[in-house]
matplotlib code that plots the C-alpha trace (Angstrom):
import matplotlib.pyplot as plt

x = [33.9, 36.0, 37.4, 38.3, 40.1, 42.0, 43.1, 44.3, 46.3, 48.0, 48.6, 50.2, 53.3, 53.8, 53.8, 56.2, 58.5, 58.4, 59.2, 62.2, 63.7, 63.4, 66.8, 68.3, 69.1, 72.8, 72.3, 70.1, 72.9, 75.4, 73.2, 72.6, 76.3, 77.1, 74.4, 75.9, 79.4, 78.4, 78.3, 81.8, 83.1, 81.6, 83.1, 86.5, 86.4, 85.3, 87.5, 90.5, 90.7, 89.9, 92.4, 95.1, 94.5, 94.4, 97.7, 99.3, 98.2, 99.4, 102.9, 103.2, 102.2, 103.6, 100.8, 100.8, 98.8, 96.5, 95.1, 97.5, 98.5, 101.3, 102.3, 106.0, 106.1, 108.7, 110.4, 109.2, 110.6, 113.9, 114.0, 113.4, 116.5, 118.7, 117.1, 119.4, 116.7, 114.4, 117.0, 117.7, 114.0, 114.0, 117.1, 115.5, 112.3, 114.2, 115.9, 112.5, 110.9, 113.8, 113.6, 109.9, 108.5, 110.6, 110.0, 106.2, 106.3, 108.4, 106.5, 103.1, 103.7, 105.5, 102.8, 100.1, 102.0, 102.2, 98.5, 96.8, 95.4, 91.7, 91.8, 90.4, 93.9, 95.0, 91.9, 92.9, 96.4, 95.1, 93.0, 96.1, 98.2, 95.6, 94.7, 97.3, 95.3, 92.4, 94.5, 95.0, 98.5, 98.8, 98.3, 100.8, 103.4, 102.9, 103.1, 106.3, 107.8, 107.4, 108.8, 111.9, 112.6, 116.3, 117.4, 113.9, 112.2, 111.0, 113.2, 116.3, 115.5, 115.2, 118.5, 120.2, 119.0, 120.9, 124.1, 124.0, 124.1, 121.0, 120.6, 119.1, 116.6, 115.0, 117.9, 120.7, 120.8, 121.9, 118.9, 116.0, 115.0, 115.4, 113.1, 110.5, 110.7, 110.4, 107.3, 105.8, 106.2, 104.7, 101.7, 101.1, 102.1, 98.7, 97.0, 99.3, 99.1, 95.3, 95.9, 98.4, 96.1, 93.3, 95.7, 96.8, 93.3, 92.5, 95.2, 93.6, 94.8, 94.9, 98.1, 99.9, 98.6, 99.8, 103.2, 103.4, 102.7, 105.5, 107.9, 108.1, 108.8, 107.5, 110.3, 109.8, 106.1, 106.5, 108.8, 107.0, 103.3, 102.8, 105.0, 103.9, 100.2, 100.6, 101.8, 98.6, 98.6, 102.3, 101.9, 99.0, 101.1, 104.2, 102.1, 100.1, 103.0, 105.2, 102.5, 102.0, 105.7, 105.8, 102.7, 100.8, 99.3, 102.0, 104.7, 103.6, 101.9, 104.7, 107.4, 105.4, 104.7, 108.0, 110.8, 109.5, 111.9, 115.0, 117.6, 119.4, 116.6, 117.4, 113.7, 112.4, 110.5, 109.3, 105.7, 106.8, 108.9, 105.9, 103.9, 106.7, 106.9, 103.1, 101.9, 105.0, 106.5, 103.4, 105.1, 102.0, 103.1, 106.4, 104.8, 102.3, 105.2, 106.9, 103.6, 103.2, 106.7, 105.8, 102.6, 104.7, 107.2, 104.5, 102.9, 106.3, 106.8, 103.4, 104.1, 107.5, 105.8, 103.2, 106.0, 108.2, 105.4, 102.9, 100.3, 100.9, 99.4, 100.1, 102.5, 102.2, 105.2]
y = [129.5, 131.5, 128.3, 127.0, 130.2, 130.1, 126.5, 127.4, 130.3, 128.0, 125.3, 127.5, 128.6, 125.0, 124.0, 126.7, 125.6, 122.0, 123.1, 125.1, 121.9, 120.0, 118.5, 119.2, 116.3, 116.7, 116.5, 113.4, 111.8, 112.6, 111.0, 107.9, 107.6, 107.9, 105.3, 102.8, 103.4, 103.3, 99.4, 99.0, 102.0, 100.7, 97.2, 98.8, 100.8, 97.8, 95.1, 97.1, 100.5, 99.3, 96.4, 98.7, 101.2, 98.3, 96.9, 100.4, 100.8, 97.2, 98.2, 100.3, 97.4, 94.1, 91.6, 88.1, 85.2, 85.3, 88.8, 90.7, 94.2, 96.4, 99.7, 99.7, 102.8, 102.6, 99.5, 97.3, 99.7, 99.9, 96.2, 96.2, 98.3, 95.8, 92.6, 91.1, 88.7, 91.6, 93.3, 90.0, 89.7, 93.2, 92.4, 89.3, 91.2, 93.9, 91.2, 89.5, 92.8, 93.8, 90.4, 89.9, 93.3, 93.7, 90.0, 90.4, 93.5, 92.0, 88.6, 90.2, 92.7, 90.1, 87.6, 90.3, 91.3, 87.7, 86.9, 90.2, 89.1, 88.0, 84.4, 81.2, 79.8, 82.9, 82.7, 79.1, 80.2, 83.1, 80.6, 78.3, 81.2, 82.5, 79.1, 79.1, 82.0, 79.6, 77.1, 77.4, 78.6, 75.7, 73.3, 75.3, 75.2, 71.4, 70.6, 72.7, 71.2, 67.7, 68.8, 70.4, 67.9, 66.7, 63.7, 62.3, 65.4, 65.5, 68.5, 66.8, 63.6, 65.5, 67.3, 64.0, 62.5, 65.2, 64.3, 67.2, 66.7, 67.5, 70.6, 71.2, 73.8, 74.6, 73.6, 75.6, 79.2, 80.5, 79.0, 78.9, 82.6, 82.5, 79.5, 81.3, 84.2, 81.9, 80.2, 83.6, 84.8, 81.6, 82.0, 85.8, 86.5, 85.5, 88.1, 90.9, 89.6, 90.3, 93.8, 94.7, 93.0, 95.4, 98.4, 97.2, 96.8, 100.4, 101.8, 102.8, 100.7, 103.9, 104.9, 101.8, 102.1, 105.7, 104.7, 101.9, 104.3, 106.6, 103.7, 102.8, 99.1, 97.0, 98.1, 101.8, 101.4, 99.7, 102.4, 105.3, 104.2, 101.2, 102.1, 105.8, 104.9, 102.1, 104.5, 104.4, 100.6, 100.4, 102.5, 100.3, 97.1, 98.5, 99.7, 96.5, 94.2, 96.1, 95.8, 92.1, 91.5, 92.9, 91.5, 89.5, 86.1, 84.3, 86.0, 84.1, 80.9, 79.8, 80.4, 78.7, 75.6, 75.1, 76.5, 77.7, 80.7, 78.5, 77.5, 79.8, 82.5, 83.1, 83.0, 84.6, 87.5, 90.3, 89.2, 85.7, 86.9, 88.9, 85.7, 83.9, 86.5, 86.7, 83.1, 81.0, 83.1, 85.0, 88.4, 90.1, 93.6, 93.2, 91.7, 94.6, 97.1, 95.4, 95.3, 99.0, 99.6, 97.6, 99.7, 102.9, 101.5, 100.6, 104.1, 105.7, 103.4, 104.4, 108.1, 107.7, 105.9, 108.7, 111.3, 109.5, 108.6, 111.4, 108.7, 107.3, 110.5, 111.4, 114.3, 116.5, 118.6]
z = [102.9, 105.4, 106.8, 103.4, 102.6, 105.9, 105.3, 101.8, 103.1, 105.6, 103.1, 100.5, 102.6, 103.7, 100.0, 99.1, 102.0, 100.9, 97.3, 98.7, 100.1, 96.8, 95.7, 92.4, 90.0, 90.7, 94.5, 94.1, 92.0, 94.8, 97.4, 95.3, 94.7, 98.4, 99.2, 96.7, 98.0, 101.7, 102.1, 100.8, 102.7, 106.0, 105.3, 104.7, 107.8, 109.9, 108.4, 107.2, 108.9, 112.4, 112.4, 111.1, 113.9, 116.4, 115.0, 115.2, 118.9, 119.8, 118.7, 121.9, 124.2, 125.4, 124.7, 126.0, 124.5, 127.6, 127.0, 129.3, 128.1, 129.4, 127.9, 126.9, 124.7, 122.0, 123.4, 120.6, 118.0, 119.9, 119.9, 116.2, 115.6, 117.4, 116.0, 113.3, 112.1, 111.4, 109.3, 107.6, 106.7, 105.3, 103.2, 101.9, 101.1, 99.2, 97.1, 96.5, 95.4, 93.1, 91.4, 91.3, 90.2, 87.0, 86.1, 86.5, 84.3, 81.6, 81.6, 81.8, 79.0, 76.8, 77.1, 76.4, 73.2, 72.0, 72.5, 71.9, 68.6, 69.1, 67.8, 69.2, 69.8, 71.7, 73.8, 74.7, 75.6, 77.8, 79.7, 80.3, 81.4, 83.8, 85.2, 88.0, 89.6, 90.1, 92.1, 95.9, 96.8, 99.2, 96.4, 94.2, 97.0, 97.6, 93.9, 93.3, 96.5, 95.0, 91.7, 93.3, 96.0, 96.2, 94.1, 93.5, 92.3, 88.7, 87.8, 89.1, 87.3, 84.0, 84.6, 85.6, 82.3, 80.5, 82.4, 84.8, 88.5, 90.5, 92.6, 96.0, 94.7, 98.1, 100.4, 98.9, 100.3, 96.9, 95.0, 97.5, 97.1, 93.4, 93.2, 95.3, 92.9, 89.8, 91.3, 92.2, 88.7, 87.3, 89.6, 89.0, 85.4, 84.0, 86.1, 84.9, 81.4, 81.4, 82.8, 80.0, 77.5, 78.5, 78.2, 74.7, 73.5, 74.4, 72.1, 68.8, 65.8, 63.6, 65.4, 64.3, 60.8, 60.5, 61.9, 59.3, 56.5, 57.8, 57.7, 61.4, 62.1, 65.0, 67.4, 66.7, 67.1, 70.4, 71.9, 70.3, 70.6, 72.8, 75.8, 76.1, 75.8, 78.4, 81.1, 83.2, 82.9, 83.7, 86.8, 88.0, 87.4, 89.2, 92.2, 92.6, 92.0, 94.6, 97.2, 96.3, 96.6, 100.1, 101.6, 99.0, 99.8, 97.8, 100.0, 103.0, 101.6, 99.3, 101.9, 104.6, 102.5, 100.8, 102.9, 106.3, 105.9, 105.4, 104.7, 107.1, 106.9, 103.2, 102.4, 105.6, 104.1, 106.4, 106.4, 107.4, 110.2, 111.5, 111.5, 113.4, 116.1, 116.5, 116.3, 117.1, 119.9, 121.1, 120.7, 119.5, 120.4, 118.6, 115.6, 115.5, 115.6, 112.6, 110.7, 111.3, 109.9, 106.8, 106.3, 106.5, 104.0, 101.6, 101.9, 101.2, 98.1, 96.9, 97.3, 95.6, 92.6, 92.3, 92.3, 89.8, 87.4, 88.2, 88.6, 85.1, 83.6, 80.0, 79.4, 76.3, 75.3]

ax = plt.figure().add_subplot(projection="3d")
ax.plot(x, y, z, "-o")
ax.set_aspect("equal")
plt.show()
């Protein structure tokens, strides 16, 4: 009996202690959330964060293709300042971004407005417009290269049939970058159309009905209702399309397949010039330094967009 009482007296404090460490429901939700996020976070750290840090550190070294490293400090960055081809690639990239981002915004929003009605025909049109996203960019580049080839290309044959002389679409320095932009818009506009379509479907229809009762027409409803309520979607589209224009997959693939940076470096975008220095000339340290500069530029653009649009948040006066 005494032993039983003694064991109970020992067990009761242990039970109280265990009860003291019991987690609340909110703490359990936090732990569960972190456990769900952990696999993606670990993957990002290993496959994105670590390579970015490695690239940043390589910018301070001269790296040969045979694994020889020598510390050069800021020599790669000083070389960058005096490299006319680097500045040419930045200039081309700026022109590409200035043309591509507004075109994607206008085309994406315009297409979304045209096909926002939920009908069977519009569903078919959405599928057609999004279909380029399902095709490899290598195939896209090769097909467009065949269509735009001088004299015997399909586009030049159609123009010649109308009595207009053919153009060297990819060989003329004045036209090559424009054609790369046009093909990029054709390839990407279906994706941004779907993003805008999701934003449009989130706008309550009662707003448009009330505006119609008050005598507002389609144009007034667009500027007074649609555009203001699309601010978060617009911010996302501008941010993603800007990043895509600087270092998206089409930025490299289309240029590599169709023009190889020519003619006369008029389509040599910054990301393509980084590739040339790294994999054609084995200048890995110099390429890493240029890649680091591009990352910094993208971060500054992102911060600027957040400041100008306040992250796409609504404002109430």
